[in-house]
PQR file of N, CA, C, O and H, with PARSE charges and radii, in Angstrom:
ATOM      1  N   MET A   1      -5.628   7.510   7.789 -0.4000 1.5000
ATOM      2  CA  MET A   1      -4.113   7.203   7.012 -0.0000 2.0000
ATOM      3  C   MET A   1      -4.373   5.730   6.579  0.5500 1.7000
ATOM      4  O   MET A   1      -5.224   4.955   7.015 -0.5500 1.4000
ATOM      5  N   ILE A   2      -3.748   5.600   5.938 -0.4000 1.5000
ATOM      6  CA  ILE A   2      -3.415   4.105   5.116 -0.0000 2.0000
ATOM      7  C   ILE A   2      -1.665   4.041   5.221  0.5500 1.7000
ATOM      8  O   ILE A   2      -0.930   4.955   4.848 -0.5500 1.4000
ATOM      9  H   ILE A   2      -3.057   6.230   5.584  0.4000 1.0000
ATOM     10  N   GLU A   3      -1.314   3.047   5.677 -0.4000 1.5000
ATOM     11  CA  GLU A   3       0.302   2.578   6.102 -0.0000 2.0000
ATOM     12  C   GLU A   3       0.571   1.281   5.083  0.5500 1.7000
ATOM     13  O   GLU A   3      -0.198   0.328   4.957 -0.5500 1.4000
ATOM     14  H   GLU A   3      -1.911   2.305   5.981  0.4000 1.0000
ATOM     15  N   CYS A   4       1.710   1.448   4.458 -0.4000 1.5000
ATOM     16  CA  CYS A   4       2.218  -0.096   3.991 -0.0000 2.0000
ATOM     17  C   CYS A   4       2.749  -0.756   4.960  0.5500 1.7000
ATOM     18  O   CYS A   4       3.539  -0.288   5.780 -0.5500 1.4000
ATOM     19  H   CYS A   4       2.335   2.222   4.561  0.4000 1.0000
ATOM     20  N   SER A   5       2.236  -2.173   4.906 -0.4000 1.5000
ATOM     21  CA  SER A   5       3.021  -3.082   5.414 -0.0000 2.0000
ATOM     22  C   SER A   5       4.326  -3.080   5.305  0.5500 1.7000
ATOM     23  O   SER A   5       4.960  -3.169   6.356 -0.5500 1.4000
ATOM     24  H   SER A   5       1.593  -2.553   4.241  0.4000 1.0000
ATOM     25  N   LEU A   6       4.819  -3.014   4.456 -0.4000 1.5000
ATOM     26  CA  LEU A   6       6.456  -3.250   4.290 -0.0000 2.0000
ATOM     27  C   LEU A   6       7.095  -2.179   4.407  0.5500 1.7000
ATOM     28  O   LEU A   6       8.213  -2.518   4.795 -0.5500 1.4000
ATOM     29  H   LEU A   6       4.304  -2.941   3.602  0.4000 1.0000
ATOM     30  N   CYS A   7       7.052  -0.976   4.293 -0.4000 1.5000
ATOM     31  CA  CYS A   7       8.054   0.195   4.230 -0.0000 2.0000
ATOM     32  C   CYS A   7       7.519   1.311   5.129  0.5500 1.7000
ATOM     33  O   CYS A   7       8.251   2.272   5.366 -0.5500 1.4000
ATOM     34  H   CYS A   7       6.144  -0.701   3.977  0.4000 1.0000
ATOM     35  N   GLY A   8       5.982   1.227   5.769 -0.4000 1.5000
ATOM     36  CA  GLY A   8       5.485   2.145   6.575 -0.0000 2.0000
ATOM     37  C   GLY A   8       5.140   3.099   5.913  0.5500 1.7000
ATOM     38  O   GLY A   8       4.468   3.844   6.625 -0.5500 1.4000
ATOM     39  H   GLY A   8       5.388   0.447   5.576  0.4000 1.0000
ATOM     40  N   MET A   9       5.273   3.575   4.654 -0.4000 1.5000
ATOM     41  CA  MET A   9       4.867   4.819   4.248 -0.0000 2.0000
ATOM     42  C   MET A   9       3.540   4.911   4.261  0.5500 1.7000
ATOM     43  O   MET A   9       2.827   3.919   4.108 -0.5500 1.4000
ATOM     44  H   MET A   9       5.820   2.970   4.075  0.4000 1.0000
ATOM     45  N   ILE A  10       3.061   6.154   4.452 -0.4000 1.5000
ATOM     46  CA  ILE A  10       1.489   6.989   4.712 -0.0000 2.0000
ATOM     47  C   ILE A  10       0.883   7.280   3.741  0.5500 1.7000
ATOM     48  O   ILE A  10       1.484   7.967   2.916 -0.5500 1.4000
ATOM     49  H   ILE A  10       3.641   6.959   4.577  0.4000 1.0000
ATOM     50  N   PHE A  11      -0.091   7.006   3.541 -0.4000 1.5000
ATOM     51  CA  PHE A  11      -1.081   7.513   2.360 -0.0000 2.0000
ATOM     52  C   PHE A  11      -2.181   8.189   3.137  0.5500 1.7000
ATOM     53  O   PHE A  11      -2.551   7.800   4.244 -0.5500 1.4000
ATOM     54  H   PHE A  11      -0.580   6.447   4.211  0.4000 1.0000
ATOM     55  N   TYR A  12      -2.757   9.374   2.402 -0.4000 1.5000
ATOM     56  CA  TYR A  12      -3.713   9.896   3.060 -0.0000 2.0000
ATOM     57  C   TYR A  12      -5.211   9.600   1.954  0.5500 1.7000
ATOM     58  O   TYR A  12      -5.416   9.680   0.743 -0.5500 1.4000
ATOM     59  H   TYR A  12      -2.457   9.690   1.502  0.4000 1.0000
ATOM     60  N   GLU A  13      -6.156   9.175   3.358 -0.4000 1.5000
ATOM     61  CA  GLU A  13      -7.281   8.854   2.413 -0.0000 2.0000
ATOM     62  C   GLU A  13      -7.811   9.589   1.763  0.5500 1.7000
ATOM     63  O   GLU A  13      -8.144   9.067   0.699 -0.5500 1.4000
ATOM     64  H   GLU A  13      -5.989   9.110   4.342  0.4000 1.0000
ATOM     65  N   LYS A  14      -8.164  10.898   1.876 -0.4000 1.5000
ATOM     66  CA  LYS A  14      -8.861  11.919   1.098 -0.0000 2.0000
ATOM     67  C   LYS A  14      -7.771  12.301  -0.213  0.5500 1.7000
ATOM     68  O   LYS A  14      -7.772  13.418  -0.729 -0.5500 1.4000
ATOM     69  H   LYS A  14      -7.894  11.321   2.741  0.4000 1.0000
ATOM     70  N   ASP A  15      -7.194  11.605  -0.491 -0.4000 1.5000
ATOM     71  CA  ASP A  15      -6.427  11.808  -1.503 -0.0000 2.0000
ATOM     72  C   ASP A  15      -7.455  11.530  -2.955  0.5500 1.7000
ATOM     73  O   ASP A  15      -8.243  10.587  -3.016 -0.5500 1.4000
ATOM     74  H   ASP A  15      -7.193  10.697  -0.072  0.4000 1.0000
ATOM     75  N   SER A  16      -7.321  12.236  -3.729 -0.4000 1.5000
ATOM     76  CA  SER A  16      -8.383  12.129  -5.117 -0.0000 2.0000
ATOM     77  C   SER A  16      -7.587  10.919  -5.820  0.5500 1.7000
ATOM     78  O   SER A  16      -8.195  10.052  -6.449 -0.5500 1.4000
ATOM     79  H   SER A  16      -6.681  13.002  -3.680  0.4000 1.0000
ATOM     80  N   LEU A  17      -5.936  10.914  -5.646 -0.4000 1.5000
ATOM     81  CA  LEU A  17      -5.392   9.721  -6.637 -0.0000 2.0000
ATOM     82  C   LEU A  17      -5.151   8.536  -5.722  0.5500 1.7000
ATOM     83  O   LEU A  17      -4.477   7.601  -6.155 -0.5500 1.4000
ATOM     84  H   LEU A  17      -5.442  11.618  -5.136  0.4000 1.0000
ATOM     85  N   LEU A  18      -5.639   8.496  -4.506 -0.4000 1.5000
ATOM     86  CA  LEU A  18      -5.582   7.346  -3.445 -0.0000 2.0000
ATOM     87  C   LEU A  18      -4.998   5.940  -4.351  0.5500 1.7000
ATOM     88  O   LEU A  18      -3.846   5.507  -4.345 -0.5500 1.4000
ATOM     89  H   LEU A  18      -6.187   9.256  -4.155  0.4000 1.0000
ATOM     90  N   ASP A  19      -6.005   5.482  -4.998 -0.4000 1.5000
ATOM     91  CA  ASP A  19      -6.208   4.519  -5.808 -0.0000 2.0000
ATOM     92  C   ASP A  19      -4.860   3.929  -6.510  0.5500 1.7000
ATOM     93  O   ASP A  19      -4.289   2.840  -6.438 -0.5500 1.4000
ATOM     94  H   ASP A  19      -6.941   5.834  -5.004  0.4000 1.0000
ATOM     95  N   ILE A  20      -4.621   5.078  -7.188 -0.4000 1.5000
ATOM     96  CA  ILE A  20      -3.715   5.193  -8.402 -0.0000 2.0000
ATOM     97  C   ILE A  20      -2.197   5.003  -7.355  0.5500 1.7000
ATOM     98  O   ILE A  20      -1.377   4.093  -7.480 -0.5500 1.4000
ATOM     99  H   ILE A  20      -5.085   5.962  -7.247  0.4000 1.0000
ATOM    100  N   ARG A  21      -2.146   6.026  -6.438 -0.4000 1.5000
ATOM    101  CA  ARG A  21      -0.918   5.616  -5.540 -0.0000 2.0000
ATOM    102  C   ARG A  21      -0.500   4.341  -5.097  0.5500 1.7000
ATOM    103  O   ARG A  21       0.570   3.744  -5.217 -0.5500 1.4000
ATOM    104  H   ARG A  21      -2.812   6.765  -6.336  0.4000 1.0000
ATOM    105  N   LEU A  22      -1.717   4.012  -4.485 -0.4000 1.5000
ATOM    106  CA  LEU A  22      -1.656   2.523  -3.906 -0.0000 2.0000
ATOM    107  C   LEU A  22      -1.645   1.118  -5.319  0.5500 1.7000
ATOM    108  O   LEU A  22      -1.469  -0.072  -5.057 -0.5500 1.4000
ATOM    109  H   LEU A  22      -2.587   4.497  -4.387  0.4000 1.0000
ATOM    110  N   ALA A  23      -1.818   1.537  -6.396 -0.4000 1.5000
ATOM    111  CA  ALA A  23      -1.430   0.531  -7.284 -0.0000 2.0000
ATOM    112  C   ALA A  23      -0.010   0.628  -7.416  0.5500 1.7000
ATOM    113  O   ALA A  23       0.765  -0.296  -7.171 -0.5500 1.4000
ATOM    114  H   ALA A  23      -1.961   2.504  -6.609  0.4000 1.0000
ATOM    115  N   ARG A  24       0.359   1.929  -7.863 -0.4000 1.5000
ATOM    116  CA  ARG A  24       1.874   2.333  -8.316 -0.0000 2.0000
ATOM    117  C   ARG A  24       2.567   1.992  -7.025  0.5500 1.7000
ATOM    118  O   ARG A  24       3.699   1.698  -7.409 -0.5500 1.4000
ATOM    119  H   ARG A  24      -0.271   2.680  -8.062  0.4000 1.0000
ATOM    120  N   HIS A  25       2.547   1.878  -5.880 -0.4000 1.5000
ATOM    121  CA  HIS A  25       3.277   1.362  -4.619 -0.0000 2.0000
ATOM    122  C   HIS A  25       3.303  -0.139  -4.590  0.5500 1.7000
ATOM    123  O   HIS A  25       4.288  -0.818  -4.299 -0.5500 1.4000
ATOM    124  H   HIS A  25       1.628   2.117  -5.568  0.4000 1.0000
ATOM    125  N   THR A  26       2.074  -0.597  -4.935 -0.4000 1.5000
ATOM    126  CA  THR A  26       2.200  -2.191  -4.830 -0.0000 2.0000
ATOM    127  C   THR A  26       3.274  -2.491  -6.033  0.5500 1.7000
ATOM    128  O   THR A  26       4.273  -3.190  -5.859 -0.5500 1.4000
ATOM    129  H   THR A  26       1.274  -0.045  -5.171  0.4000 1.0000
ATOM    130  N   GLU A  27       2.936  -1.877  -7.256 -0.4000 1.5000
ATOM    131  CA  GLU A  27       3.937  -2.242  -8.476 -0.0000 2.0000
ATOM    132  C   GLU A  27       5.316  -2.377  -7.569  0.5500 1.7000
ATOM    133  O   GLU A  27       5.875  -3.418  -7.224 -0.5500 1.4000
ATOM    134  H   GLU A  27       2.125  -1.310  -7.398  0.4000 1.0000
ATOM    135  N   PHE A  28       5.728  -0.883  -7.262 -0.4000 1.5000
ATOM    136  CA  PHE A  28       7.095  -0.847  -6.852 -0.0000 2.0000
ATOM    137  C   PHE A  28       7.566  -1.551  -5.972  0.5500 1.7000
ATOM    138  O   PHE A  28       8.795  -1.624  -5.983 -0.5500 1.4000
ATOM    139  H   PHE A  28       5.274  -0.037  -7.543  0.4000 1.0000
ATOM    140  N   HIS A  29       6.904  -2.249  -5.004 -0.4000 1.5000
ATOM    141  CA  HIS A  29       7.309  -3.596  -4.088 -0.0000 2.0000
ATOM    142  C   HIS A  29       7.344  -4.581  -4.499  0.5500 1.7000
ATOM    143  O   HIS A  29       8.246  -5.271  -4.025 -0.5500 1.4000
ATOM    144  H   HIS A  29       5.906  -2.190  -4.996  0.4000 1.0000
ATOM    145  N   GLU A  30       6.361  -5.326  -5.684 -0.4000 1.5000
ATOM    146  CA  GLU A  30       6.318  -6.386  -6.230 -0.0000 2.0000
ATOM    147  C   GLU A  30       7.672  -6.606  -7.226  0.5500 1.7000
ATOM    148  O   GLU A  30       8.211  -7.706  -7.356 -0.5500 1.4000
ATOM    149  H   GLU A  30       5.628  -4.765  -6.069  0.4000 1.0000
ATOM    150  N   LYS A  31       8.155  -5.300  -7.947 -0.4000 1.5000
ATOM    151  CA  LYS A  31       9.055  -5.804  -8.756 -0.0000 2.0000
ATOM    152  C   LYS A  31      10.346  -5.241  -8.074  0.5500 1.7000
ATOM    153  O   LYS A  31      11.274  -5.100  -8.871 -0.5500 1.4000
ATOM    154  H   LYS A  31       7.718  -4.407  -7.841  0.4000 1.0000
ATOM    155  N   ALA A  32      10.565  -4.954  -7.022 -0.4000 1.5000
ATOM    156  CA  ALA A  32      11.788  -4.654  -6.696 -0.0000 2.0000
ATOM    157  C   ALA A  32      12.945  -5.479  -6.344  0.5500 1.7000
ATOM    158  O   ALA A  32      13.864  -5.057  -5.641 -0.5500 1.4000
ATOM    159  H   ALA A  32       9.811  -5.068  -6.375  0.4000 1.0000
ATOM    160  N   GLN A  33      12.878  -7.089  -7.015 -0.4000 1.5000
ATOM    161  CA  GLN A  33      13.667  -7.687  -6.835 -0.0000 2.0000
ATOM    162  C   GLN A  33      13.978  -7.982  -8.263  0.5500 1.7000
ATOM    163  O   GLN A  33      15.154  -8.106  -8.607 -0.5500 1.4000
ATOM    164  H   GLN A  33      12.132  -7.433  -7.586  0.4000 1.0000
ATOM    165  N   ILE A  34      12.998  -8.101  -9.118 -0.4000 1.5000
ATOM    166  CA  ILE A  34      13.070  -7.963 -10.677 -0.0000 2.0000
ATOM    167  C   ILE A  34      14.106  -6.888 -11.256  0.5500 1.7000
ATOM    168  O   ILE A  34      14.981  -7.077 -12.100 -0.5500 1.4000
ATOM    169  H   ILE A  34      12.043  -8.000  -8.838  0.4000 1.0000
ATOM    170  N   GLN A  35      13.811  -5.841 -10.653 -0.4000 1.5000
ATOM    171  CA  GLN A  35      14.438  -4.457 -11.003 -0.0000 2.0000
ATOM    172  C   GLN A  35      15.698  -4.068 -10.296  0.5500 1.7000
ATOM    173  O   GLN A  35      16.191  -2.942 -10.364 -0.5500 1.4000
ATOM    174  H   GLN A  35      13.100  -5.687  -9.967  0.4000 1.0000
ATOM    175  N   LYS A  36      16.250  -5.201  -9.523 -0.4000 1.5000
ATOM    176  CA  LYS A  36      17.243  -5.210  -8.461 -0.0000 2.0000
ATOM    177  C   LYS A  36      17.722  -4.010  -8.024  0.5500 1.7000
ATOM    178  O   LYS A  36      18.788  -3.445  -8.266 -0.5500 1.4000
ATOM    179  H   LYS A  36      15.849  -6.115  -9.468  0.4000 1.0000
ATOM    180  N   ARG A  37      16.682  -3.660  -7.268 -0.4000 1.5000
ATOM    181  CA  ARG A  37      16.540  -2.355  -6.541 -0.0000 2.0000
ATOM    182  C   ARG A  37      16.634  -3.160  -4.852  0.5500 1.7000
ATOM    183  O   ARG A  37      16.340  -4.310  -4.524 -0.5500 1.4000
ATOM    184  H   ARG A  37      15.816  -4.119  -7.071  0.4000 1.0000
ATOM    185  N   ASN A  38      17.147  -2.046  -4.063 -0.4000 1.5000
ATOM    186  CA  ASN A  38      17.816  -2.431  -2.877 -0.0000 2.0000
ATOM    187  C   ASN A  38      16.522  -2.248  -1.755  0.5500 1.7000
ATOM    188  O   ASN A  38      16.863  -1.700  -0.707 -0.5500 1.4000
ATOM    189  H   ASN A  38      17.385  -1.112  -4.329  0.4000 1.0000
ATOM    190  N   THR A  39      15.204  -2.611  -1.850 -0.4000 1.5000
ATOM    191  CA  THR A  39      14.160  -2.332  -1.100 -0.0000 2.0000
ATOM    192  C   THR A  39      13.550  -3.304  -0.636  0.5500 1.7000
ATOM    193  O   THR A  39      13.992  -4.294  -1.220 -0.5500 1.4000
ATOM    194  H   THR A  39      14.927  -3.055  -2.702  0.4000 1.0000
ATOM    195  N   THR A  40      12.542  -3.686   0.309 -0.4000 1.5000
ATOM    196  CA  THR A  40      11.469  -4.531   0.331 -0.0000 2.0000
ATOM    197  C   THR A  40      10.805  -5.329  -0.842  0.5500 1.7000
ATOM    198  O   THR A  40      10.003  -4.772  -1.591 -0.5500 1.4000
ATOM    199  H   THR A  40      12.183  -2.882   0.784  0.4000 1.0000
ATOM    200  N   HIS A  41      11.065  -6.308  -0.949 -0.4000 1.5000
ATOM    201  CA  HIS A  41      10.212  -7.177  -1.970 -0.0000 2.0000
ATOM    202  C   HIS A  41       8.924  -7.832  -1.542  0.5500 1.7000
ATOM    203  O   HIS A  41       8.940  -8.679  -0.649 -0.5500 1.4000
ATOM    204  H   HIS A  41      11.717  -6.760  -0.340  0.4000 1.0000
ATOM    205  N   GLY A  42       7.865  -7.490  -2.114 -0.4000 1.5000
ATOM    206  CA  GLY A  42       6.633  -8.520  -1.773 -0.0000 2.0000
ATOM    207  C   GLY A  42       5.232  -8.058  -2.228  0.5500 1.7000
ATOM    208  O   GLY A  42       5.075  -7.413  -3.265 -0.5500 1.4000
ATOM    209  H   GLY A  42       7.852  -6.802  -2.840  0.4000 1.0000
ATOM    210  N   THR A  43       4.321  -8.380  -1.489 -0.4000 1.5000
ATOM    211  CA  THR A  43       2.827  -7.770  -1.729 -0.0000 2.0000
ATOM    212  C   THR A  43       2.503  -6.759  -0.503  0.5500 1.7000
ATOM    213  O   THR A  43       2.578  -7.234   0.630 -0.5500 1.4000
ATOM    214  H   THR A  43       4.449  -8.904  -0.647  0.4000 1.0000
ATOM    215  N   PRO A  44       2.246  -5.766  -0.615 -0.5600 1.5000
ATOM    216  CA  PRO A  44       1.845  -4.703   0.398  0.2800 2.0000
ATOM    217  C   PRO A  44       0.646  -5.128   1.135  0.5500 1.7000
ATOM    218  O   PRO A  44      -0.218  -5.662   0.440 -0.5500 1.4000
ATOM    219  N   VAL A  45       0.411  -5.010   2.358 -0.4000 1.5000
ATOM    220  CA  VAL A  45      -0.740  -4.961   2.590 -0.0000 2.0000
ATOM    221  C   VAL A  45      -1.163  -3.795   3.272  0.5500 1.7000
ATOM    222  O   VAL A  45      -0.395  -3.383   4.142 -0.5500 1.4000
ATOM    223  H   VAL A  45       1.113  -4.575   2.922  0.4000 1.0000
ATOM    224  N   PHE A  46      -2.566  -2.962   3.006 -0.4000 1.5000
ATOM    225  CA  PHE A  46      -2.409  -1.549   3.359 -0.0000 2.0000
ATOM    226  C   PHE A  46      -3.488  -1.599   4.323  0.5500 1.7000
ATOM    227  O   PHE A  46      -4.625  -2.021   4.112 -0.5500 1.4000
ATOM    228  H   PHE A  46      -3.190  -3.297   2.300  0.4000 1.0000
ATOM    229  N   ASN A  47      -2.880  -0.983   5.736 -0.4000 1.5000
ATOM    230  CA  ASN A  47      -3.719  -0.812   6.781 -0.0000 2.0000
ATOM    231  C   ASN A  47      -4.208   0.432   6.890  0.5500 1.7000
ATOM    232  O   ASN A  47      -3.444   1.353   6.604 -0.5500 1.4000
ATOM    233  H   ASN A  47      -1.956  -0.640   5.907  0.4000 1.0000
ATOM    234  N   GLU A  48      -5.551   0.735   7.316 -0.4000 1.5000
ATOM    235  CA  GLU A  48      -6.114   1.778   7.643 -0.0000 2.0000
ATOM    236  C   GLU A  48      -5.704   2.353   8.787  0.5500 1.7000
ATOM    237  O   GLU A  48      -6.123   1.607   9.672 -0.5500 1.4000
ATOM    238  H   GLU A  48      -6.172  -0.014   7.548  0.4000 1.0000
ATOM    239  N   MET A  49      -5.202   3.129   9.214 -0.4000 1.5000
ATOM    240  CA  MET A  49      -4.550   3.563  10.749 -0.0000 2.0000
ATOM    241  C   MET A  49      -5.569   4.313  11.578  0.5500 1.7000
ATOM    242  O   MET A  49      -6.453   4.854  10.914 -0.5500 1.4000
ATOM    243  H   MET A  49      -4.861   3.735   8.495  0.4000 1.0000
ATOM    244  N   THR A  50      -5.625   4.448  12.798 -0.4000 1.5000
ATOM    245  CA  THR A  50      -6.310   5.484  13.308 -0.0000 2.0000
ATOM    246  C   THR A  50      -5.442   5.785  14.487  0.5500 1.7000
ATOM    247  O   THR A  50      -4.333   5.259  14.578 -0.5500 1.4000
ATOM    248  H   THR A  50      -4.907   4.009  13.338  0.4000 1.0000
ATOM    249  N   VAL A  51      -6.017   6.829  15.638 -0.4000 1.5000
ATOM    250  CA  VAL A  51      -5.239   7.085  16.699 -0.0000 2.0000
ATOM    251  C   VAL A  51      -4.471   6.129  17.592  0.5500 1.7000
ATOM    252  O   VAL A  51      -3.300   6.180  17.966 -0.5500 1.4000
ATOM    253  H   VAL A  51      -6.918   7.257  15.564  0.4000 1.0000
ATOM    254  N   ASN A  52      -5.556   5.123  17.872 -0.4000 1.5000
ATOM    255  CA  ASN A  52      -5.173   4.250  18.694 -0.0000 2.0000
ATOM    256  C   ASN A  52      -4.750   2.625  18.103  0.5500 1.7000
ATOM    257  O   ASN A  52      -4.747   1.534  18.674 -0.5500 1.4000
ATOM    258  H   ASN A  52      -6.508   5.082  17.569  0.4000 1.0000
ATOM    259  N   GLY A  53      -4.354   3.103  16.475 -0.4000 1.5000
ATOM    260  CA  GLY A  53      -3.786   1.598  15.921 -0.0000 2.0000
ATOM    261  C   GLY A  53      -4.271   1.617  15.014  0.5500 1.7000
ATOM    262  O   GLY A  53      -4.827   2.607  14.538 -0.5500 1.4000
ATOM    263  H   GLY A  53      -4.357   3.989  16.011  0.4000 1.0000
ATOM    264  N   VAL A  54      -4.176   0.219  14.376 -0.4000 1.5000
ATOM    265  CA  VAL A  54      -4.692  -0.756  13.034 -0.0000 2.0000
ATOM    266  C   VAL A  54      -6.378  -0.692  13.191  0.5500 1.7000
ATOM    267  O   VAL A  54      -6.933  -1.235  14.147 -0.5500 1.4000
ATOM    268  H   VAL A  54      -3.724  -0.585  14.762  0.4000 1.0000
ATOM    269  N   LYS A  55      -7.053  -0.039  12.246 -0.4000 1.5000
ATOM    270  CA  LYS A  55      -8.577  -0.126  12.477 -0.0000 2.0000
ATOM    271  C   LYS A  55      -9.091  -1.421  11.641  0.5500 1.7000
ATOM    272  O   LYS A  55      -9.803  -2.330  12.066 -0.5500 1.4000
ATOM    273  H   LYS A  55      -6.603   0.402  11.469  0.4000 1.0000
ATOM    274  N   ARG A  56      -8.513  -1.255  10.268 -0.4000 1.5000
ATOM    275  CA  ARG A  56      -8.812  -2.594   9.468 -0.0000 2.0000
ATOM    276  C   ARG A  56      -7.807  -2.567   8.328  0.5500 1.7000
ATOM    277  O   ARG A  56      -7.128  -1.564   8.106 -0.5500 1.4000
ATOM    278  H   ARG A  56      -7.935  -0.516   9.923  0.4000 1.0000
ATOM    279  N   THR A  57      -7.723  -3.653   7.624 -0.4000 1.5000
ATOM    280  CA  THR A  57      -6.784  -4.185   6.648 -0.0000 2.0000
ATOM    281  C   THR A  57      -7.320  -4.271   5.569  0.5500 1.7000
ATOM    282  O   THR A  57      -8.248  -5.079   5.564 -0.5500 1.4000
ATOM    283  H   THR A  57      -8.274  -4.467   7.804  0.4000 1.0000
ATOM    284  N   LEU A  58      -7.056  -3.589   4.292 -0.4000 1.5000
ATOM    285  CA  LEU A  58      -7.556  -3.447   2.811 -0.0000 2.0000
ATOM    286  C   LEU A  58      -6.940  -5.023   2.339  0.5500 1.7000
ATOM    287  O   LEU A  58      -5.893  -5.636   2.543 -0.5500 1.4000
ATOM    288  H   LEU A  58      -6.303  -2.932   4.296  0.4000 1.0000
ATOM    289  N   THR A  59      -8.075  -5.258   1.677 -0.4000 1.5000
ATOM    290  CA  THR A  59      -7.682  -7.003   1.225 -0.0000 2.0000
ATOM    291  C   THR A  59      -7.402  -6.750  -0.298  0.5500 1.7000
ATOM    292  O   THR A  59      -7.615  -5.707  -0.916 -0.5500 1.4000
ATOM    293  H   THR A  59      -8.926  -4.759   1.511  0.4000 1.0000
ATOM    294  N   ASN A  60      -6.898  -7.885  -0.754 -0.4000 1.5000
ATOM    295  CA  ASN A  60      -6.660  -7.807  -2.420 -0.0000 2.0000
ATOM    296  C   ASN A  60      -8.112  -7.552  -3.188  0.5500 1.7000
ATOM    297  O   ASN A  60      -8.162  -7.096  -4.330 -0.5500 1.4000
ATOM    298  H   ASN A  60      -6.725  -8.732  -0.252  0.4000 1.0000
ATOM    299  N   ASP A  61      -9.335  -7.922  -2.378 -0.4000 1.5000
ATOM    300  CA  ASP A  61     -10.420  -7.449  -3.333 -0.0000 2.0000
ATOM    301  C   ASP A  61     -10.911  -6.058  -3.173  0.5500 1.7000
ATOM    302  O   ASP A  61     -11.833  -5.680  -3.896 -0.5500 1.4000
ATOM    303  H   ASP A  61      -9.294  -8.293  -1.450  0.4000 1.0000
ATOM    304  N   ASP A  62     -10.344  -5.195  -2.227 -0.4000 1.5000
ATOM    305  CA  ASP A  62     -10.693  -4.029  -2.372 -0.0000 2.0000
ATOM    306  C   ASP A  62      -9.493  -3.366  -3.155  0.5500 1.7000
ATOM    307  O   ASP A  62      -9.702  -2.294  -3.724 -0.5500 1.4000
ATOM    308  H   ASP A  62      -9.595  -5.501  -1.640  0.4000 1.0000
ATOM    309  N   GLU A  63      -8.581  -3.795  -3.197 -0.4000 1.5000
ATOM    310  CA  GLU A  63      -7.439  -3.247  -4.123 -0.0000 2.0000
ATOM    311  C   GLU A  63      -7.970  -3.282  -5.782  0.5500 1.7000
ATOM    312  O   GLU A  63      -8.013  -2.404  -6.644 -0.5500 1.4000
ATOM    313  H   GLU A  63      -8.410  -4.665  -2.735  0.4000 1.0000
ATOM    314  N   ARG A  64      -8.355  -4.766  -5.777 -0.4000 1.5000
ATOM    315  CA  ARG A  64      -8.987  -5.154  -7.299 -0.0000 2.0000
ATOM    316  C   ARG A  64     -10.310  -3.530  -7.518  0.5500 1.7000
ATOM    317  O   ARG A  64     -10.127  -2.547  -8.235 -0.5500 1.4000
ATOM    318  H   ARG A  64      -8.320  -5.479  -5.076  0.4000 1.0000
ATOM    319  N   ARG A  65     -11.256  -3.759  -6.815 -0.4000 1.5000
ATOM    320  CA  ARG A  65     -12.135  -2.440  -6.822 -0.0000 2.0000
ATOM    321  C   ARG A  65     -11.337  -1.226  -7.083  0.5500 1.7000
ATOM    322  O   ARG A  65     -11.768  -0.444  -7.930 -0.5500 1.4000
ATOM    323  H   ARG A  65     -11.404  -4.557  -6.232  0.4000 1.0000
ATOM    324  N   CYS A  66     -10.391  -1.001  -6.559 -0.4000 1.5000
ATOM    325  CA  CYS A  66      -9.525   0.357  -6.742 -0.0000 2.0000
ATOM    326  C   CYS A  66      -8.982   0.258  -8.250  0.5500 1.7000
ATOM    327  O   CYS A  66      -8.729   1.381  -8.684 -0.5500 1.4000
ATOM    328  H   CYS A  66     -10.041  -1.637  -5.871  0.4000 1.0000
ATOM    329  N   LYS A  67      -8.821  -0.402  -8.839 -0.4000 1.5000
ATOM    330  CA  LYS A  67      -8.488  -0.572 -10.175 -0.0000 2.0000
ATOM    331  C   LYS A  67      -9.280  -0.295 -11.303  0.5500 1.7000
ATOM    332  O   LYS A  67      -8.839  -0.501 -12.434 -0.5500 1.4000
ATOM    333  H   LYS A  67      -9.027  -1.315  -8.487  0.4000 1.0000
TER
END
């Protein structure tokens, strides 16, 4: 499972559309202020979760490879 650092939304790693969902979710947070939405504005960090806590963090380089 992968969790958004800004809102806590969880994404499933085995989702065939994961790359698209992460890109759209990033856009959702980055444009929140411009679109005057009452949500957390910023660039999210996606943490890969394990049963015992955070396993590793996806970097911007990982996200670019997904696009």
